[in-house]
N, C-alpha and C positions, 0 to 999 in steps of 0.2 A: 805665835804662830799664825793666829787669826789677824793681827794686824799686819803682817808681811803680804798676805793672800788679798787684803782689801787694798793694799798699795798698788799692786800689780794690776788689779781690776779697775782702780781708779784712773790709773794712767792710761789704760786702753780706752776708756770712756771719752778721756780729756782729748785723746789723740782723734777718736772718731769725731767728736764735738769740732775740733779745730780744722780736719778735713771738710766737715759739712760746711763749716762757715767759708773757707776757701773756695770750695765749690760755688756757693751762692754769690761770693762777690765776682767770682770768674764769669759765672752766668750773667750776672747784671752787666758787666763790663761789655760782654760779646753782644748783648741786647743793645747796648748804647752804641756799639760801633757799628752794629748792622743798621740800625735806624739812622745813623749819620750816612752810611753808604748809600742808602735807600733815598735820603733827601738829596744827595749830590748827584745820583742817577736821575731822580726828577726833573732836576735843574738843567740836565744836560740835554745837547740835542737828540741823542740816542734816547733818553728817557721820554722826551716828549714825543718822538715819532712811534715809541712803543705804546704809549698811552693812546695817541691817535689812532694806532692800527688797532687796539683792543676795543676802542669805542666805535670803529667802522665795522669790526667783526661783529659787535653787538648789535649794532644798528640792522647790518643784514640779515642777522637771525631772526631779530624783531619783524622785520617787515616779510620775511619768507613765512612767518608763522600768522601772518594778517589774514592770509587767504586759507588757511586750514579748512579742510572740509569741503571746498570746492575744487574740482578738477582744474587742471592747467590748461588743458584744452577741451573744448567741447564740440564734440562730433554732431553733426546734423545729417540726416539723412534726407534726400529728395531735391 
């Protein structure tokens, strides 16, 4: 009787291990495919334009922060 119950538990653990390994393989393949898509996008005209836009926005933010603490307009009386 004890032998039969251990068989059922063992098969369940084996199935869980197989599922875990399949999931790991699927995640690895998905990561590789995403990396390939990203590389192809970076090589495309749209990818280069997107990177140029991101760089321009970053440069604009950096130059906007250069004058922090000083007012944009200085008022003078008299």
